[in-house]
ROMI-516827 format. One record per residue (C-alpha): residue number from 1; residue in three letters; x, y, z. Coordinates in nm, 3 decimals, always signed. Each point is the difference from the previous one (the first is absolute). Last residue first. Example, Ala and Ser with C-alpha at 12.3 -4.5 7.8 and 13.67 -1.06 7.14 Angstrom:
BEGIN
2 / Ser / +1.367 / -0.106 / +0.714 $
1 / Ala / -0.137 / -0.344 / +0.066 $
//
This chain:
BEGIN
226 / Unk / +1.982 / +0.326 / -1.797 $
225 / Unk / -0.180 / -0.106 / +0.303 $
224 / Unk / -0.052 / +0.334 / +0.157 $
223 / Unk / -0.120 / +0.166 / -0.314 $
222 / Unk / -0.280 / -0.275 / -0.050 $
221 / Unk / -0.130 / +0.049 / +0.327 $
220 / Unk / -0.050 / +0.394 / -0.033 $
219 / Unk / +0.264 / +0.232 / +0.132 $
218 / Unk / -0.055 / +0.142 / +0.349 $
217 / Unk / -0.168 / +0.312 / +0.070 $
216 / Unk / -0.143 / -0.069 / +0.369 $
215 / Unk / -0.380 / +0.021 / -0.144 $
214 / Unk / +0.097 / -0.171 / -0.341 $
213 / Unk / +0.177 / -0.312 / +0.150 $
212 / Unk / -0.302 / -0.065 / +0.225 $
211 / Unk / -0.285 / +0.044 / -0.242 $
210 / Unk / +0.178 / -0.237 / -0.232 $
209 / Unk / +0.052 / -0.214 / +0.310 $
208 / Unk / -0.345 / +0.021 / +0.100 $
207 / Unk / -0.119 / -0.097 / -0.345 $
206 / Unk / +0.224 / -0.289 / -0.074 $
205 / Unk / -0.078 / -0.102 / +0.358 $
204 / Unk / -0.402 / +0.007 / -0.036 $
203 / Unk / +0.044 / -0.176 / -0.369 $
202 / Unk / +0.230 / -0.260 / +0.158 $
201 / Unk / -0.194 / -0.073 / +0.321 $
200 / Unk / -0.328 / -0.063 / -0.212 $
199 / Unk / +0.179 / -0.226 / -0.235 $
198 / Unk / +0.067 / -0.179 / +0.250 $
197 / Unk / +0.343 / -0.104 / +0.236 $
196 / Unk / +0.243 / +0.154 / -0.284 $
195 / Unk / -0.043 / +0.335 / +0.123 $
194 / Unk / +0.103 / -0.116 / +0.347 $
193 / Unk / +0.288 / -0.161 / -0.100 $
192 / Unk / +0.129 / +0.277 / -0.199 $
191 / Unk / -0.062 / +0.234 / +0.299 $
190 / Unk / +0.224 / -0.277 / +0.164 $
189 / Unk / +0.236 / +0.012 / -0.228 $
188 / Unk / +0.063 / +0.368 / -0.016 $
187 / Unk / +0.040 / -0.032 / +0.419 $
186 / Unk / +0.304 / -0.267 / -0.089 $
185 / Unk / +0.152 / +0.198 / -0.258 $
184 / Unk / +0.004 / +0.293 / +0.238 $
183 / Unk / +0.151 / -0.216 / +0.306 $
182 / Unk / -0.188 / -0.075 / +0.299 $
181 / Unk / +0.051 / -0.393 / +0.030 $
180 / Unk / -0.165 / -0.120 / +0.321 $
179 / Unk / -0.294 / -0.160 / -0.207 $
178 / Unk / -0.335 / -0.068 / +0.160 $
177 / Unk / -0.141 / +0.272 / -0.236 $
176 / Unk / -0.311 / +0.235 / +0.061 $
175 / Unk / -0.064 / +0.221 / -0.285 $
174 / Unk / -0.211 / +0.358 / +0.050 $
173 / Unk / -0.095 / +0.205 / -0.262 $
172 / Unk / -0.149 / +0.308 / +0.133 $
171 / Unk / -0.230 / +0.325 / -0.117 $
170 / Unk / +0.081 / +0.262 / +0.232 $
169 / Unk / -0.064 / +0.285 / -0.274 $
168 / Unk / +0.386 / +0.049 / -0.041 $
167 / Unk / +0.053 / -0.336 / -0.062 $
166 / Unk / +0.145 / -0.279 / +0.233 $
165 / Unk / +0.192 / -0.289 / -0.079 $
164 / Unk / +0.068 / -0.284 / +0.248 $
163 / Unk / +0.213 / -0.300 / +0.067 $
162 / Unk / -0.096 / -0.179 / +0.284 $
161 / Unk / +0.229 / -0.218 / +0.230 $
160 / Unk / +0.023 / -0.313 / +0.229 $
159 / Unk / -0.306 / -0.166 / -0.094 $
158 / Unk / +0.027 / -0.367 / +0.120 $
157 / Unk / -0.256 / -0.233 / -0.116 $
156 / Unk / -0.073 / -0.303 / +0.239 $
155 / Unk / -0.403 / +0.006 / -0.035 $
154 / Unk / +0.020 / +0.087 / -0.404 $
153 / Unk / +0.267 / -0.262 / -0.019 $
152 / Unk / -0.195 / -0.272 / +0.183 $
151 / Unk / -0.329 / +0.097 / -0.232 $
150 / Unk / +0.125 / -0.043 / -0.293 $
149 / Unk / +0.220 / -0.233 / -0.107 $
148 / Unk / -0.088 / -0.276 / +0.298 $
147 / Unk / -0.350 / +0.064 / +0.052 $
146 / Unk / -0.110 / +0.046 / -0.362 $
145 / Unk / +0.263 / -0.322 / -0.123 $
144 / Unk / -0.212 / -0.184 / +0.266 $
143 / Unk / -0.313 / +0.114 / -0.168 $
142 / Unk / +0.105 / -0.118 / -0.337 $
141 / Unk / -0.138 / +0.309 / -0.229 $
140 / Unk / -0.196 / -0.097 / -0.320 $
139 / Unk / -0.044 / +0.302 / -0.237 $
138 / Unk / -0.233 / +0.064 / -0.232 $
137 / Unk / -0.083 / +0.108 / -0.378 $
136 / Unk / -0.009 / +0.326 / -0.246 $
135 / Unk / -0.340 / +0.131 / +0.091 $
134 / Unk / +0.054 / -0.132 / +0.381 $
133 / Unk / +0.270 / +0.264 / +0.024 $
132 / Unk / -0.235 / +0.293 / -0.025 $
131 / Unk / -0.207 / -0.079 / +0.310 $
130 / Unk / +0.260 / -0.150 / +0.175 $
129 / Unk / +0.084 / -0.391 / -0.032 $
128 / Unk / +0.095 / -0.248 / +0.271 $
127 / Unk / -0.026 / -0.388 / +0.038 $
126 / Unk / +0.090 / -0.138 / +0.334 $
125 / Unk / +0.269 / -0.251 / +0.122 $
124 / Unk / +0.019 / -0.309 / +0.221 $
123 / Unk / -0.202 / +0.098 / +0.307 $
122 / Unk / +0.015 / -0.271 / +0.240 $
121 / Unk / -0.312 / -0.157 / +0.204 $
120 / Unk / +0.153 / -0.245 / +0.274 $
119 / Unk / +0.350 / -0.126 / -0.079 $
118 / Unk / -0.064 / -0.390 / +0.142 $
117 / Unk / -0.324 / -0.017 / -0.089 $
116 / Unk / +0.013 / +0.158 / -0.318 $
115 / Unk / -0.170 / +0.280 / -0.171 $
114 / Unk / +0.111 / +0.200 / -0.318 $
113 / Unk / -0.096 / +0.346 / -0.063 $
112 / Unk / +0.001 / +0.211 / -0.334 $
111 / Unk / -0.111 / +0.387 / +0.060 $
110 / Unk / -0.159 / +0.193 / -0.280 $
109 / Unk / +0.056 / +0.383 / -0.078 $
108 / Unk / -0.101 / +0.131 / -0.305 $
107 / Unk / -0.103 / +0.343 / -0.020 $
106 / Unk / +0.301 / +0.143 / +0.219 $
105 / Unk / +0.037 / +0.359 / +0.046 $
104 / Unk / +0.195 / -0.044 / +0.345 $
103 / Unk / +0.139 / -0.293 / -0.087 $
102 / Unk / +0.121 / +0.121 / -0.341 $
101 / Unk / +0.194 / +0.305 / +0.143 $
100 / Unk / +0.139 / -0.249 / +0.299 $
99 / Unk / +0.142 / -0.209 / -0.322 $
98 / Unk / +0.121 / +0.309 / -0.180 $
97 / Unk / +0.180 / +0.133 / +0.348 $
96 / Unk / +0.174 / -0.353 / +0.062 $
95 / Unk / +0.145 / -0.011 / -0.326 $
94 / Unk / -0.162 / -0.282 / -0.222 $
93 / Unk / +0.187 / -0.293 / -0.190 $
92 / Unk / -0.100 / -0.240 / -0.255 $
91 / Unk / -0.041 / -0.346 / -0.093 $
90 / Unk / -0.238 / -0.172 / -0.277 $
89 / Unk / -0.331 / -0.141 / -0.031 $
88 / Unk / -0.093 / -0.075 / -0.321 $
87 / Unk / -0.207 / -0.306 / +0.087 $
86 / Unk / -0.177 / +0.170 / +0.261 $
85 / Unk / -0.152 / +0.229 / -0.250 $
84 / Unk / -0.241 / +0.252 / +0.198 $
83 / Unk / -0.341 / +0.058 / -0.070 $
82 / Unk / -0.233 / -0.332 / +0.043 $
81 / Unk / +0.332 / -0.150 / +0.235 $
80 / Unk / -0.002 / +0.307 / +0.250 $
79 / Unk / -0.388 / -0.054 / +0.100 $
78 / Unk / +0.009 / +0.195 / +0.306 $
77 / Unk / -0.058 / +0.340 / -0.217 $
76 / Unk / -0.362 / -0.108 / -0.078 $
75 / Unk / -0.260 / +0.223 / +0.220 $
74 / Unk / +0.250 / +0.325 / -0.025 $
73 / Unk / +0.075 / -0.046 / -0.342 $
72 / Unk / +0.288 / -0.170 / -0.207 $
71 / Unk / +0.165 / +0.036 / -0.333 $
70 / Unk / -0.112 / -0.011 / -0.343 $
69 / Unk / +0.271 / +0.063 / -0.317 $
68 / Unk / +0.110 / -0.374 / +0.034 $
67 / Unk / +0.184 / -0.233 / +0.217 $
66 / Unk / +0.159 / +0.279 / +0.288 $
65 / Unk / +0.364 / -0.068 / +0.027 $
64 / Unk / +0.131 / -0.218 / +0.345 $
63 / Unk / +0.285 / +0.187 / +0.200 $
62 / Unk / +0.235 / -0.201 / +0.279 $
61 / Unk / +0.125 / +0.194 / +0.287 $
60 / Unk / +0.344 / +0.058 / +0.135 $
59 / Unk / +0.007 / +0.299 / +0.178 $
58 / Unk / +0.276 / +0.284 / -0.098 $
57 / Unk / +0.110 / +0.233 / +0.287 $
56 / Unk / -0.069 / +0.372 / -0.159 $
55 / Unk / -0.192 / +0.135 / +0.314 $
54 / Unk / +0.251 / -0.153 / +0.227 $
53 / Unk / +0.277 / +0.178 / -0.164 $
52 / Unk / -0.215 / +0.315 / -0.010 $
51 / Unk / +0.020 / -0.031 / +0.361 $
50 / Unk / -0.347 / +0.020 / +0.194 $
49 / Unk / -0.070 / +0.310 / +0.225 $
48 / Unk / -0.076 / +0.235 / -0.250 $
47 / Unk / -0.359 / +0.053 / +0.106 $
46 / Unk / -0.112 / -0.082 / -0.307 $
45 / Unk / +0.180 / -0.289 / -0.049 $
44 / Unk / -0.114 / -0.148 / +0.378 $
43 / Unk / -0.318 / +0.074 / -0.067 $
42 / Unk / +0.004 / -0.195 / -0.350 $
41 / Unk / +0.192 / -0.297 / +0.233 $
40 / Unk / -0.303 / +0.040 / +0.237 $
39 / Unk / -0.227 / -0.013 / -0.251 $
38 / Unk / +0.130 / -0.332 / -0.153 $
37 / Unk / +0.089 / -0.118 / +0.308 $
36 / Unk / -0.420 / +0.041 / +0.140 $
35 / Unk / -0.144 / -0.101 / -0.299 $
34 / Unk / +0.170 / -0.384 / +0.008 $
33 / Unk / -0.113 / -0.047 / +0.308 $
32 / Unk / -0.378 / +0.160 / -0.011 $
31 / Unk / -0.007 / -0.207 / -0.344 $
30 / Unk / +0.148 / -0.330 / +0.157 $
29 / Unk / -0.258 / +0.017 / +0.284 $
28 / Unk / -0.293 / +0.074 / -0.225 $
27 / Unk / +0.080 / -0.306 / -0.206 $
26 / Unk / +0.033 / -0.185 / +0.311 $
25 / Unk / -0.335 / +0.076 / +0.119 $
24 / Unk / -0.180 / -0.010 / -0.336 $
23 / Unk / +0.151 / -0.339 / -0.047 $
22 / Unk / -0.047 / -0.155 / +0.391 $
21 / Unk / -0.387 / +0.105 / -0.031 $
20 / Unk / -0.065 / -0.145 / +0.333 $
19 / Unk / +0.070 / +0.381 / +0.151 $
18 / Unk / +0.300 / +0.089 / +0.222 $
17 / Unk / -0.055 / +0.178 / +0.322 $
16 / Unk / +0.142 / -0.320 / +0.166 $
15 / Unk / +0.340 / +0.061 / -0.183 $
14 / Unk / +0.048 / -0.271 / -0.248 $
13 / Unk / +0.022 / -0.378 / +0.065 $
12 / Unk / +0.033 / -0.193 / -0.298 $
11 / Unk / +0.267 / +0.167 / -0.021 $
10 / Unk / +0.243 / +0.079 / +0.296 $
9 / Unk / +0.312 / +0.057 / -0.249 $
8 / Unk / -0.181 / +0.246 / -0.204 $
7 / Unk / -0.120 / +0.235 / +0.318 $
6 / Unk / +0.401 / -0.035 / +0.066 $
5 / Unk / +0.082 / +0.113 / -0.349 $
4 / Unk / -0.260 / +0.293 / +0.038 $
3 / Unk / +0.127 / +0.064 / +0.346 $
2 / Unk / +0.347 / +0.091 / -0.150 $
1 / Unk / -0.080 / +0.169 / -0.320 $
//
């Protein structure tokens, strides 16, 4: 991230191995940088090394709904105004987990740059939509918001605990946390928070907890909360 932003400020003198095709060069640099962040966050999550509190951290974005029933393809995905209604744009929020998931599975990924003799080349924001999401709309993500609200919290995250549940067959549920509260109520909230992050999490945690209660002779969740 730092190298990318430093090179932006050095514009119009990019690294010596850059080609004369400025547009292609900076687009490739942008995509490479963004994918490194998205994949890095995903790997941290898979390894239970990013707290669930940071995973659910809401990032401010703008949502542009699709105009009609047809959506962009690989050739014309950069024609944002053709497919998405810019006048119907509305503020929205995406948790870190889902934003990085959209990056990894991105289909629409269009950066918007601004050049100035005083500030050099600056990345303003970028349009983002996953393969499935592009059929509903596209997100506009401010670059500084992305850096300040996603990258910085991820790099400064402090995992101090790990909630673990284990089935007799060896299957595990691992939820990292940055909260020092180890009460039963707090642990239950971690499971709920983890499950609420995405539909995939919700399905997997419901299935796991059901099997976990059955394996250890605990009452079903409905009886526990009654």
